[in-house]
TILUM-283404 format. One line per field, with one value per residue (C-alpha): chain; residue number from 1; x, y, z. Coordinates in steps of 0.2 Angstrom, whole numbers, plus 5000, padded with zeros to 4 digits. Each point is the difference from the previous one (the first is absolute). Layout:
<kemis>
chain A ...;
resi NUM ...;
X X ...;
Y Y ...;
Z Z ...;
</kemis>
This chain:
<kemis>
chain A A A A A A A A A A A A A A A A A A A A A A A A A A A A A A A A A A A A A A A A A A A A A A A A A A A A A A A A A A A A A A A A A A A A A A A A A A A A A A A A A A A A A A A A A A A A A A A A A A A A A A A A A A A A A A A A A A A A A A;
resi 1 2 3 4 5 6 7 8 9 10 11 12 13 14 15 16 17 18 19 20 21 22 23 24 25 26 27 28 29 30 31 32 33 34 35 36 37 38 39 40 41 42 43 44 45 46 47 48 49 50 51 52 53 54 55 56 57 58 59 60 61 62 63 64 65 66 67 68 69 70 71 72 73 74 75 76 77 78 79 80 81 82 83 84 85 86 87 88 89 90 91 92 93 94 95 96 97 98 99 100 101 102 103 104 105 106 107 108 109 110 111 112 113 114 115 116 117 118;
X 4986 5014 5013 4989 4998 5018 5004 4987 5008 5017 4995 4991 5015 5012 4989 5007 4988 5000 4989 4992 5011 5016 4995 4997 5015 5012 4989 5015 5007 4983 4996 4997 5001 4987 4993 4988 4991 4987 4988 4982 4991 4991 4994 4995 4997 4995 5005 5001 5013 4996 5000 4987 5011 4995 5013 4999 5010 5000 5011 5009 5005 5011 4993 5014 5003 4988 5005 4989 4996 4995 4991 4996 4988 4987 5006 4990 4998 4997 5004 5008 5017 5009 5017 5005 5013 5006 5013 5004 5003 5004 4993 5007 4989 5008 5003 4989 5002 4988 5005 4988 5000 4993 4991 5002 4991 4989 4997 4986 5003 4982 4986 4987 5009 4993 4982 5002 4985 5001;
Y 5063 4990 5005 4993 4984 4998 5004 4988 4986 5004 4998 4984 4993 5004 4994 4986 4985 4995 4992 5009 4990 5004 5019 5001 4989 5014 5016 5012 4991 5003 5017 5012 4987 4994 4983 4987 4990 4987 4994 5001 5016 5002 5015 5011 5018 5016 5017 5018 5014 5017 5006 4987 4989 4982 4986 4982 4988 4982 4986 4988 4984 4985 4989 5004 5019 5014 5018 5015 5006 5018 5003 5018 4993 4987 4982 4989 4987 5001 4983 4984 4997 5014 5007 5017 5011 5015 5008 4993 5012 5000 5014 5003 5009 5003 4982 4992 4996 4996 4990 5002 4999 5015 4991 5006 4985 4986 4985 4989 4981 4994 5001 5006 5017 5005 4998 5006 5009 5016;
Z 4857 4991 5013 5014 4991 4996 5019 5006 4988 5006 5018 4997 4990 5015 5014 5010 5001 5019 5012 5015 5012 4990 5000 5018 5005 4993 4999 4999 4985 4990 5008 4985 4987 4987 5005 4993 5013 4999 5014 5007 5003 5016 5011 4985 5006 4991 5007 4995 5003 5008 4982 4995 4989 5002 5004 5004 5011 5003 5007 4988 5008 4993 5014 5012 5000 4996 4993 4998 4982 4997 4983 4994 4986 5004 4998 4988 5014 5019 5005 4994 4991 4992 4995 5005 4991 5009 5011 5017 5014 5018 5011 5017 5012 5018 5006 4987 4982 4986 4985 4985 4981 4990 4986 4982 4994 5008 4989 5005 4998 5000 4987 5013 5001 4983 5007 5018 5007 5010;
</kemis>
């Protein structure tokens, strides 16, 4: 457990703090890199893998650009302002690509998140 905590702290300490617009303006530069991005959550979705594991996705916007966030643990908020710490990845599929952040941590930036209803 201590090793996981140290690894998590090292990841956050090395994360580049960028806006969604900066991230998407040069996705190859940030591909595979730890990032810390703030914005507004929308389009919150919950899903399950074929093995039954739960995952959560949402869009994070800085008001100009929007990036998809994938969280393997349930975020403490489903909407509003948040900061996401995770790894940015660009996936190419045939002629399309998907830019997304795999979240290690979602920090809600509003008090209502503590009392959200399900």
